[in-house]
N, C-alpha and C positions, 0 to 999 in steps of 0.2 A: 294408815297409822299417822293418827293425830300429835300433833307438837301446842303444846299450852307454854305461854309465858307464866311461871309463878315466881312473881320477886322481881330478881335478876337471873335468875335459873331458867331455863329453856326443857320442860320435861318432856319427854317423849313417850306414848302410852298406844298398845293395839288391842284392837278390840276383837277377840275371836265368835266367829258364827256356831262355832262346835267346840266341844272339849277332845271331838278328834282333831280338830286344827288346833288347839291351843296344846296337845299332845304333841303334835307333829311340829308344830314350832319349837317349841322344848327339843327334842330331840334334834332339829337340826341345831342350834346354838347351841346342845352339846358334844356334836359331833364339828362345828367349826372350833369350838376351844380345842378339843384333842388333836388338830390339826396343828397346833403351834406349842405343845408338848417338849416337845423334841424339835428342836431347830438348830442348824449346825453353817457354819459360814463356808462358803467358797471362795470368795475376794477378800481379803483384807489389806489397808495400809499398813504398808510395811516404811519404817523411816530408812533404810540401808538404800531400797531399790527408789524409794521417794516417790512411789505412786501404790494407785491399788492390785496388789497382788492376787493370783490364784495361792490357794493354802492348800497344805493337808493337815488332818487331823490325827491326832495319836494320842494314844492310853498313855498318861502321864504317870498318874498313880490312882490305888485302888483303897479308899478311904473306908473306913465303919461307918460314914451316912451317907458314901455315895463315890463318882470318880471325877476325877481330876483329868480334863484332858487340855493336849495343847496345840496350838496352831502355829505353824511353821511356813515362811516363804518357800515357795517353790524353786524361787531363781538362786536365793541366796543363803537359803536353810537359817535363818533368820528367825526369834519365836518373839510374835506377833499377837501374840494374847492366848487367854486361856477358857475354858468354858467348866462348869462345875455340875454335873449331873446329882441329881440328888437322889436316893430310893427313898420311895414310897415307903409308909411305915405296912411291916408286914400283917395279916390279919391272924389273929392267934384263934382258935378253934377249942375251946371250954366244952369239954366232956360232962356229961350229966348224969 
């Protein structure tokens, strides 16, 4: 990988020896992106307990555009955060 300084921005680029190598790199990048599609917390800061505590995730609401999850402290059961998982648009197949 080479890095060039273009103005004030550092630009990185990768040179591939073959098309196959480029395709393999693209597949690896796609796989890395998918790793972070659904992140869930295991510990969050609880104001009641005054420190980072293990949390339990529960489904709070099912919405038309996704689902809302609530994180609760496992010690005092105080709500410490929420996460909204949006649905991907469904594919519509049109018959011809």
